[in-house]
C-alpha positions, 0 to 999 in steps of 0.5 A, a space after each residue: 920853841 920852834 921859831 918858823 912853821 918849817 922848824 915847828 913842823 920839823 918838831 911835830 916830825 921828829 917827836 913822832 919819829 922818836 915814839 916810832 923808834 922807841 916802840 920798836 927798840 923795845 920790841 926788840 929788845 923784848 924778843 932778845 929778852 926772850 932769848 936770854 931767858 930761854 938760854 937761863 932756863 936751859 932749854 935749847 929747844 926753846 931758846 932756838 925758837 926764841 932766836 928764830 923769832 929774834 932774827 927777823 925783828 932785828 934785822 927789821 930795826 935795821 932796816 929801819 934805821 932804829 939799829 946800825 947793821 953791825 950792832 945786830 950781826 953782833 948781837 944775833 952772832 953772840 946770841 946764836 953762840 950762846 944757844 949752840 953752847 947750850 947741850 
């Protein structure tokens, strides 16, 4: 338990921030899953559309501090390569 008012406030802020980041991370993972499902189905048009909607979400996660920039870039690069490989 927090001993000072300052540490109590910091604990409350951490809880709030954790919930927000958790929701953001979950939202981004959902977008990524939609791209992967479209790739698995073999529908290139759907996969391309899903990737186009997932990219800004991933980069928004970077600006909000949920993901590291290189992590998001790596995920986008791998997903786009898989979409491109669909024939």
